[in-house]
N, C-alpha and C positions, 0 to 999 in steps of 0.2 A: 504494500500500500504506499510505497515511498512516493508515488506520484499524487498523493492526495493533498499536498500542502504547498503553500507558496514558499519561495526561498527565504532562508533565515536572514534577517537583516543584521548588519553590524551592531554590536552591543554598545549602547551609549553609556555614559557614566551613570552609576547607580546613586540615587538620592532619595531613599525611602525615609518616611517620617519615623523618628525614633520614639515610638509610643510605649512599647513594652520591651522587656529584656530580650524576648525572642526576636523582635524586629531590630533591636540594636545588634544582636549577634549576626542576623541575616545581612544587615548593612555592611558589617566588617567583612563577612565572608564574600559577599558579592563584589566589593571593591577589589579584593585580592584576585578574585576569579576574572573580573573584567579586564585586568591588566594583561592577562594571558589569553585574551580572546583571539580567535582566528577569523579569517575572512569568510564571506558568505559562500555557500555551495552553488553549483550551477543551477540555473533557472529550470523549473519543472512545471508542467501544465497541471492544473488542479480541477478535478471534476466538480460539478455543483452538488453540494451536500445538503442544500437547503430544503429539499423535498423529501428527505428520508423520514419515514414514519414507522415505528415498531408495530409488528403484527401481534396484537394482543388476544388472538383467538384462543390461546392456551390459558387465558385468564389475566386480567390486568394486575400489574404489581403495585398494590396500594399500601406502601409502607411496610411490606413484609420482607421475607428472605429474598435474596437475589434470584432473579429469573433471567433466562436468555431468550431473546426474541429476534427473529429475522425481520428485515424491512419488508413492508408490504409489496414492494416492487420486485422482490426476488424471483417469484414464480410467475410473473406476468410477462416474461420475455421483454422487459423494458430495457432498451439499449443504454439508458442513462443510469441504470441501477449499478451501484458499486458494491464490492464485496465487504460489507460491514454488517455486524450484528449489534444488538443492544444488550447490555448487562445492567439490569436495573434492580436496586434493592440492597439489602444488608448482606454482607459476607458472613456465612455461617460455617461451622465445621464441615458441612457436607457440600459446600459450593463447588469445590474443585471436582468432586465426584460427579455432581450434576452437570458441570460443564463438559466433562468427558462423555457423558451419556448424550448430551445435546449435540455435540459435534459428530458423534457416531451416527445419530439419527439424521443430521443434516447431510452428512457425506453420502449416506444411502439414498436420500431423497434427490440429491443432485447428481448421483452417479459418480461422485468423486469431486475433489477440489481442483480448481485451476486458478493460477495467479496468486496474488497475495491477498490475505484476509485480515480484517481488523475488528476490534471490539470497542464500541462506544461505551464508556463506563459512566454510570450515573449512580453513585452509591455514597452513603454516609460513613462507610467503613464496616467495622464488625470484628470478627475473630482474626487476630493478628497472624497466628500460625497458618490459618487457612488462606489468608491474603498472600502470604509469602509463597505458599504452595501453588496457588492459582497463577501468581506472577511467573513462577518458574515454569509452569506448564505453557504459558503464553510464549516465553522465550524459547523453550525447546521445540514447540510446534510452529513457531514463526508467526504468531498472531500479534499484529501491531495494535497499539492502543491509542484512543482518541478521547479528549475531554473538551468541554467548552462549546459543544454543538447545541444549537437551539433546535428543538424538535416538538412536534405536537403529541400530546397524550391526554386521553380522557377529555378532549375538547378544549384543552388549554396548552399554551406554549410554555416550555420550561427549558432550562439550560442543563446539560449533562455535567454535573459537578462530582468530583471525586475527592473525598476528605478522609482524614484519619487513616485507618489501615488500608483503605482503598488506594492511597498514594503509592504504597509498596506494590500493590498489584499492577498499577499503571506502569511502574518502573520496569516491569517484566517485558514489556513490548520491545521488540528489536527496533522499531521505529515508533516514537512516542510524540504524538501531535497534540498541542494545546492551542485552542482556537480563541480563547478569551482569557483576560486577566481574572485572577481569583477563582478559576475553575478547579484549582488544586489548593488544599489547605491541610496543615499538619498540627499535631499536638502530642502530648505525652500519651503513651499507650496504656490501656487498661484492659482487663479481662472481664468486662461486664461487672457483675456484683461480686465476683470471686476475687478474694484478696490474695496477692502473690507474696510469697516470702522473699527475702533478700536474694537467696540463691536462684529462685525462679526469675526474678527481675534481671539479675546479672546474665543468666543464660539466654533469656529472650533478647536482651540488649545485644549480646554477642551475635546471636543468630541474625538479627537485623543488620548489624554492621557487616557481617560476611556477605549477606544477601546483596546489600547496596554496592559493595565492592565488586561482586560478581557481575552485577547489572550495569556497571559503569557509571554509577551515581556517586557524587561526592558524599563522603561521610559527614560533611557539614550539614546535610539535610537532617540527620539524626540530632545534631546539636540544636538546630532550630526547633525541632519537635520537642526535644527534651526540656527546653526552656519555656514551653507553652503549657499552661495548666490544662488538665483533662477537660475542664468545662469551658475552655476557650479554644480558639483556632487562629493560627497565623496563616493568612492566605498568601499564595504565591502569584505574582504577576507572570506574564509570559517571559519577561526578561529574567525574573528570578529563577523560574523553572529551567530555562536554557543555561543560565550561568551555573546552576547547581548540577546540571546533567540529568535532572529528573526527566525533562523533555528533550528530544533531539531536534524538534522543529516546532515553529510557532507560526501563527497566522500573520 
């Protein structure tokens, strides 16, 4: 799905407002990263994504566990349809298993995959371990990731936003496209109502660090997340996400 986005513009100087400790850390990190910024990639054509609509015939995702949905254009032989699916809802311990079942069903329905495929993520986060596993599946299977797309659902328009643990899943995409500022946001991880002891916190923190390194994302992302309280969010602009390596391309 590398042809889905516009060329990445040169990164200007970073001047975020220093409102919280996390934003202060993000400012320092981005200034250092910007100094090492590289030139823009070659220009690529970008198909129109504005008419993509999830097919909710399997049941609408109304604030529940993550579901996977094809666009309504996929089986209409629409020449303008692109190879994208929607992942909408909260990441649960079973999400990676459900994604595997969904892709098996989709492959059988299509008679096999051709070209690159991507996932539009719209999720408030959820189970951290499952988010890491799902992101690893995306990387292994070559599923690119997209956030910031406006799309219609249940008669209303919404923006696909990926926050909390979902950001780690987003990082699994080989190509990671962010279309709008603040479509990604991070904070300290929690495990729902379950309290983690010190050893568990250290182990999960190490898992996240190894995962981010493997995915080519700056470990500074974890610093920003760690300085943001669980009941708050530090949003990332397109510029932030590119500088940290969370996204590989922006609108």
